[in-house]
Structure formats: C-alpha cells, structure tokens
N, C-alpha and C positions, 0 to 999 in steps of 0.2 A: 507675301509668300503664302501659298496654300497650306492650311493646317492638315496634317496627315490624320488618317482615320483607320482604326482597326477593322472597319467594315469595307475597306478596299484591300483586296488581296495583296497587291504590290506593296502598299503601305504597311500592312500587317507583317509581312516578311522582313521589310527593312527595319521596322521597330524592334522585332524580335532579334534580328541580327545585331543590332546595336546593344541590346540588353543582355542576351545570352548567346554570343556568336558561336561558341563551341559546343552547345548542347546537341547531342546526336539525336535529333528529333525524328528522323526517318531512317529505318533500316529495311533494306530489301534483301530478305534472306534467300539463301540458295540451298538449304537443307532439302527442301521439297523439290528443288529443281534438279540437282545432280548429287544429292547425298552429302552436300557440304564440301564437295571437292573444290568449288570456286569460292573465293572469299565473298562475304556479304558486301553489298554496296550500302555505304552509310553516308547520310547527308546531315550536316549541321545547318543551323540557320544561316551561318555565313556562306556555306556552300550553296544553299538555295538562292540566296540573294545574288551571288556572283554569277552562277550558271544561268539563272533566269535573265540577268542583264545581258549576258552574251547571246542568248537565244533571241532576246528582244532586238538587239543590234542586228542579228542575222535576219530577222523578219523585216526590219526597216530597209536593210540592204537589198532585199528582194521585192521592195515596193509596197510593203504593208503599210496601210494608213488606218487611222482611227475609224472604227466601224466596219473594217474589212473582216472576212471570216476565213479561218483555216481549220482543217481537221486535225485531230490527234487520234491516230489509229495504231495502237500497240497494246501489248500486255502491260502489267504493272511494273514499269521501269521508273527509276528516279527522274528520267528525262520527261516523263509524262507530266509530273507535277511541276517541273521547272518550266515546261512549255505553257502550263496553265498560268503560272505567275507572269511569264513573258507576255501573255495576252493582256493581263491587267496592266502591265507597264505600258504597253503600246496602245491600249484602248481598243484592241481588236477583240473578236469573239472566237473562242475555240469551239470546235464541234467534236465532242467525244464519240468515236465510232468503235464498236466492238470489233476487235481484230479478226474475228471469224467471219465477218460480213464479206460478201462477195456478190458478183453478178449484178443483176438489175437493181437489187436493193441498195448496194453500195453506190451505184451510179445515181440512183434516185436521191440518196441522202446528200451526196456531194453537190449535185445540181440544185436540189431544193434549197440548201443552205448557201449556195453560190460561193463555194470555197475556192480561194485563189491558190491554195497550197495545202500540203499535207505534211505533218510531222509524224513519221512512222518508223517501223522497224523492218529489217530485211526480210523476215518471214512473211510480211504482208505484200511484198513487191509483186509476186505473181498475180495476186487478186487485183491489185491496183492496175497493173499493166494490162490486164485483160479487158478493162473497161475504160481505160484512159481516153480513148477516142470518143467515148460517149459523154464525156464531161467537158462542158464548155467553160472557159475561163480558168482552167487549172494551169498555173504557170510554173510552179516549183514543187519539188519534193525534197525534204530533209530527212535523212534516214539514219537510225541508230544501227550500228553494226554490232549485232548481238552475239554472234557466234552460236546461235541457237537454231540455225537454219542452213540448208545447202544453198539458198539464194545468196548471190553476191552482187554488190552495187554495180560492179563493172559489167554485169550481164544485162543491165537495164539502162536505157538512155534517159538523160535528163534528171538523174538522181544524184544528189550531193550528200556528203557525209555530215551528219549532225555531230559526230565525234570530233571532226575537224573544226567545226564552228565553236564547240565548247573548249577546244584546246587553245584558242586565240583570245588574248585579253581584249576587252572592249571598253571604250569610254562610257561613263555613266549615262544611261538613257533616262530622260525626264519622264516621270510617270504621267501618262495621258488620261488614265481613269481618274478624273478630277472630282468625282462625286460617287457616293456609295450606290446610287441607282444606275451607274454606267453599266450597260450590258456586258456580261462576261462570257456567257456561253449559250449555245443552242443545243439543248439536250433532246434527243429524239425518244419518243415513247418506244417501248420494246417491239411493237408491231405484232403482239400475240394475237390480236383480233383483226388486223388489217394493216394498211399502209401506215408506217410510223409518222408521227407529227412532231415537228420541232418546237420545243418550248423555250422561250427566251428567259434566261436567268441572269440576274444582276450580281455585281460584286457583293452587295449586301445580303442577297439570298444565300450565297455560298458561305460567306464569313459568319453570318448570323446563325447558320446551322451549327456552328461551334458551340453555341449555348446548350445544345442537346447534351453535351458532356455533363453539364451541371444537373440537368434534368435526370440523367441516368445515375447521378451520384458518384461520378468519377472523381478520384482524388489525385493529387500530384504524383503519388507513387504508382498509380495505375499505368499499365502498359497495354494499349489497344493493339489488336491484331485483326487483319482481314486478308482473305485471299480472293474476295469478290473484286470484280473488275472496276477500275477507276472510271471506266466509261459509264458507270451506272450511279444513280443518285445515292444509293445506300453507302457504297464505299466512300464517296465524296463527303456526304453529309453526316454519316454516323461514325466514321473513323477518322478521315483526313482532317476535316474542318475542326473537330474538337482537339485533335492533336496539335494543330497549328495555333489555335486560339489559346489553348490551355497549356501549351508547351509540354505535351505528353509524348513520351518516347514510343512512337508507333512502329509496328512491324508489318510489312507487306510481303505477300508471296506473289510470284508471277501470275498465278491463277489458283483457283480453289482446288485443293487436293484433300479429299476427306481422309485418305489413308495416312497422310502425314500431319493432319491438323494438330493432334495432341503432341506429337513429337516436336513440332515447331513451337507450340506454346510452352512446353517444358524447357526447350533449349534456350528460349529468350525470356522466360519468366513472364509471359503474357497473362494478364489477369482478366481480360475482357475481350469478347469478339461479338460480332453481329451475324445473325443468320436470317434468311428468308424461308418461308414455309417449306419449299421443296428440299432445301438443304437439310432441315432437321430430320426428315425421314431418311435421307441419304446417310447422315451421320449415324442415326440409330441402327441402320441396317448393317453397319460394320460389326463383325463378330466381337462379342464381349472379350475383354482382356483383364487379366488380374490387376493391372495397374490403372484401370479406367478412372478410379477416384484419386489417383496420385498425380494431380496436375495443379498448376497455380491458378487456373481460371476460377474466379469467384462469381462472375456475372456474364450471362449471355443476353444481349439485347436482341429481341426477336420481332420480326414483322410477319405474322401469320403462322405462329407455332401451332401445329395440329394438336388439338386437345388429346387425341389418342396417345401421343408420345410425350406430352408435356412433363408430367410428373415422373415418368420413367427416365427421361433424360436428366432431370434434376437429381434424382436418386442415384442413377448409374454413374454420373460424373461429378457428383458432390458440388453442385453449383445452384445458383438462383437464376430464374428467367424473368426479365423485365420486358413485358410485351408492349408494343406501341403500334400506332397506325399513322401513316402519312402517305401522301401521293406526290409524284414529281410535279404535277401541274396544279399545285395549290390545294387549298382546302383545310390547311391547318393540321394539328396533331392531336391524337388521343393516346392515352397511355394507361397501363395497369401496373402500378408499382408492385414490387416483390411483396408477397404475402397478403395482398389486398384483392378483393373481388374473386369471382369464380374462374376456375381453370377454363380456358377456351375463349374468354373475353379479351378484346384488345383494349378495354378500359373505358374511361370517360374522357370527354373533351378537355383540352388544356384550359386553364383559366382565361376568361374573356372570349371564349369561342362557343358558339352554338353548334351542336352536331345532332341531327335528328334523322330518323328513318322515315322517309316520305313515300307515299304512294304516287301513282301516276297523275293524281290531281293535286299534288303538293300538300296533301293532308298527312298529319303524323300517323304512323301505323301503331296499332295497339301492341302491347308486349307480346312477343312470340311471333308476330306477323312479319314476314320478310318484305322489305322495301329497299329503296335506294339510299345509300349513306350520303347525306348532304350536309354542308357546313356553311356558316357565315359568321362574321364577327359579331360579338354580342352587343356592340355599341357603335356600329358604323356600317358603311356601305361595303359590300363584298368587292374586293379588288378584282379587276379584270385579269383573265389569263390570256396571254398573247402567244398564239401559235404562229410561228414564222410563216408568212405568206399564206395563211389559211384563215382569213377573217370569218368564214362561215363556221369553222370549228370553234373559233374563239367566241363567237356570238352564242353558240349552242351550249357552251360550257357553263354559263351563268344564266339561270332562269328564275325569275321572280325573286331575285336577291340571294338565291342559293347556289353554291358551287356544287355542280352535279358530278359526283365521283365516278359514276358508272359501276360502282361496286354495290353488291346487294348484301344486306345484313339485317339484323333484328336487335331488339333490346329486351332485357328481362324486366321484371316488376320493379327492380331497384335501380334501373337506369344504366346497368352495365351493357355495353355494346358488343356485338358479335359479328364477325365477317362470315358470310355464307358462301358466296361465289361471285365471280365476275358477272356482270349483266349478261344474261343469255347463256350462262354457263352451268346452271344447276342440273343435277342428275336425278330425274324422277323415274323410278323403276317399279313397275307393278303397283303404282299408287303410293310408294314410299319415296321420300327424298333421301338419297344415299349420301352418307357422310364419307367422302372419299378417303379421308385420313385414316378411318378405322380399317378400311380395306387395305390401304397401303401399309399400315402397321402390321397387320396380320401376315402379309406377304413378306415385308421387309425383315421380319424375325426369322425367316427361313434361311438356313446357311447357304443354300444353293442360289439365293437371289442377292445380287449386288446392288441393284437399284430398281425402283418401281414408281410408276405414275398411273393414276387411275383417272379415266375420263369417260364421257358418254357419247354414244352415237345414236342416231334415230332408230327407234325400236323396230325390229323386224316385223313386229305385229302390226305396225302402222298406226298404233294408238296415238292420238294427238297429245303432244307434250311429254310422251313417254320416251325413255332412252334405255338402251342396253348398256351394260357396264363392261368396259374394256380395261384390263390391267396390262399396261406395257411394262415388260420386265427385261432386265439385263441379268443374265446368269453370271454367277461368280466363276471366275476363271478356274478351270480344272474340275468343277463340279458337274455331276451328271445332269442332263437336261431331260426332266421328266414332268411334263405338264400335268399328268394325272396326279402326281404327288402334290402339286401346288393346289389343284382343285380340291383334293381331299383335305388338305390343311385348311383351306377356306371354309369348307363345310363344317369342319370341326370348330373353328374359331368365330364364325360369323353367322348372322341371321341369313335365312335362305335368300331374301331379296338382295343382300349385299354381296353374295357370291358372284364373281365376274361371269358375264356371259361368254367372254372371250379372253384368252391370253395372247398378247401380241409380243413375240420374242424379237428383241432388237439388240443391236450391238451397243447402242447408247441411247439415252433419253435426250433428244435435242433440247437445248436450253439456251436462254438468253444470257447476256453478260452478267446478270444478277443470279444466275442459276435457276431461273424460273422456267419450268418445263414449257416447251412450245407445242401446245396441243395441236395446233393446226397442221404441223408437219406429220404428227402421228396419224391424224385424221386422213391426210392426203395419202399416206402410205398404207392405210388399213384396207384390207380386202379379206372378207371372211373365207374366201377360197384359197388364199395365199398359203404357201408352205410354212410360213412362220406364224400363222394364226391358228389357234386351237380352241375348240369348244368341247363341252362334255358330250 
C-alpha cells in the first residue's frame, strides 16, 4: 500500500481530516460581500475531504484521466479549493484563471493548457460563452450557482450545476497523485509584459509552500486572512498552504476590498495578512480613522512594500511588516525579518540559496548598481523551470546556472537586497531615476484620491532612455475633481523631477488577480490629447 505524504495535497487533506475532522480551517466571509446578510461559508477538514472526493468523482464521470487539464475560473469560493484537492485526487492538473479574464486572452489560456473542462461560477458564463467556439477540446462546464450574478445556468447550453454534484454522495476515489512530484497545476504568469506563460507546479511545490508559515513566525493561535485571488500564487502559497499544513483557521474574502479590510479582520480576529506592493499604497490611501490602531493584526507579510509608506503603515495600524521576495517561476526566496535590515529592502536569500545582482555579462554588480536579480542553489544545479508547451521560454529562464528573474534590483554595502523595477520598467526622468512609490504616497495622501499608480511613457523630448511621469488616479467618490490641486500638492511634497508630467484620470486602475497594476492597459489608453489626461 502506498505511504501517504503531506507533500501530496489529497493526502494532506485526508490526514488532517482523520486527525482534526471538525476544525473549521477555512471561513469564506460575507461581511465584505453583502454586509454580513448571508451566513459565512465554513469548511472543516472533513468537509474538504468529502466535497473534494465528490468533485473528483464528478471529474472522472466526465472522462477526466490522470494528466488531463481543467480550468478553475471563479472568485474565492470554497469550491475553488475543493476543486484543487479533487485535481490531486484524480492526478489531473487544474489551471487557475482570474475570473475577470475574457476574450482572446481567455481563449489563449484554455487552448494553451488544453483544458477539457472548466469549474466556474455563474458570473463567468457570459465571458466563457463568448469564446467557447474558439476553444478546441472543451467538453464540459461545472458551475457554482452563486446568486451573485444575473446569469443563470439555464440560459447557457452545456452547463451543469456543481451544486448538484456536491449534493450527491460518492464512493471513495483512490488518490492518483502517487508521488509529491506529480504535477498539480499550470499557473499562468500575469501577462503584465506580454502573453502569459503557463508554469507547471507540482503537489510538492504547493504543499511545501506551507512551510512559509513557520518562516513568518506564525503560531497555532494565528488566524490568516486574504482577499487576494486564489488564482494567484500569493494567496495559494502565503495563506492557503500554511493554513492547510499548519491547521490554521484562515479567512478568505471573495475578492480584495480595501474599505472592508480592517472590519473583516476585527470581525474574525485575523492576526496576519499578506499584501503586494500596489495594495499597500491603496490601503494607505484610505482616509485615516480613529480606530486604525484598534485591530487584531500583528503581522503583515509583504512582497514589494513601498519604502515611502512602510513605516507609516506600521505606525498607523500598529503592526509589523515582514518583507519577502519570491517568484512564481522558481528562483527561491529572500526575506527581511521584522526589525532587521533597512526599510525598503526585501532582505537576504534564504539559507542554502545564492542570490546576486548580475549585469548583462553575468558579473556581479557593485553595491548600488542596478542589475538583474538572479538565484541558484548554494550547493547544486539550478532546477529547470518548465513552461507548458514553451520550451524556448524554459530554456531562456536558466542561463549559466542562474535563474533569471527578469526583476531589476541592487544591493547595499551590507548585502541587503532591494527591488527597483521589472526589467525594462524603470522611470528615468531628466536624468533622475524616479521612485514611483514616493510619488504615489504623495498623491495617495490627498483625500480626493482613492487610488493611484505611477508609470512612465517615452519622453516627449525624445531623449534616449528618458520617460515622462504619468500618475493614473481614481478620484474618491463625491470629491471634487481638480487636477490643479493635485499638481500643486505634488510640487509641495516632491522634488521637481518627481512631479508627474501628466495626470490620467480613470474609473479604476486595471489590476491582475494579485492586485498588481496592469501598466500596459494604462499605456494603451493614454493619449496626451484625451479629455481625461491633464498636464500643467
């Protein structure tokens, strides 16, 4: 008989269901969804094991075999995680897709991953229906009836109810993922700089991420929270995996809602959550409240905390920030524990890992000089990164034994590492490199601004390598829209070269599933002559 392993997701859930079947390990809260009018959805380990088995039986009934692929396309529902576990049971691979995805990008992802089916929710049906004829091999759709959409299953052909599958008992399905290295998912890169690439991840990679909880110093009494999408590696690796491995009672929101963040944490006693760079500025832009420090959160784990708001957030909300760096497509982890190292650094590499800043000739850069962040094991060969059906990208990822992150950064004299920008994404304006986070902080502090993202466009001067600075802003509802006031505030708070060349007023900042601003859409929409673009 095969020995079960905690590094296989299906085994992990079965082992926990036997040990602590009634632990309410996952809560999907509804305070941020409808003010709490709907009861929260709670899952114990026993619930997860039973529901995942029923979905696994449903997949097999629809012809799924080991190695087949199916998509999961929905917001943060408990069925998302149950379908993940079902993939491990059946030895299939799930493909997480941001529920906002549509059109050619959606068709590309489904075709590229060769998905035979989709586990989805009713609000995604219009987008799926519009491209279904473009997707070859798509045989079935199982849909959560969420009551959060006007879309109804009966209005779309070939759609079956996942609710009905979960309502029917099923015989135990034998776990087909018989080894921790069995592939579990194909995760697409966000596509912020081009077509997304599918990264193959194993059961071990997902379950092993649970060890991050110990790295962060989480204790049995801690309660993690996230509103980030489970379609992204951060929510999976930094919140879900530690919760399942360490039996922590995690809380999930359907989606990130900055205005309800602290209310949810207070209501559920959440002590920890994770943010990515763009979210921190968004949270900071919320108007200060008298009870900002009255919350149970003791720790925020951050990936890309802007130095400009780092200490301000710690002081305003009475918490500590643990900064770390990691990438979906390998390369290891670096981290800066609380109270160590300089503000703005993402830390030093984890034990047993080399992480260096290399120039284009693979030579290490001197302190303060920007180069590419590259990693390799300290005592072995760099593992290959496998992009699904993209051997050319896989080959380019590893060069001369180094995993090339595509991220640009620098180190200081003491070896602390800093992230500067994504490759090709720096903003050099009038000879100065602009720290976008400082511009964003200055604008985010204004009461009339609800959200802001700063990026660069080719300089109108035509100077090689130079960029003009654009601040895309979302006005606070009900506040007056006065671009002159924003320019005036920037002149008051910032150096001359940091003052935006343009203000681009938008209804919302387009973002990925991980709330990362999608610069390319702002670039596509930018026109200096447009009525929503202002200059001094």
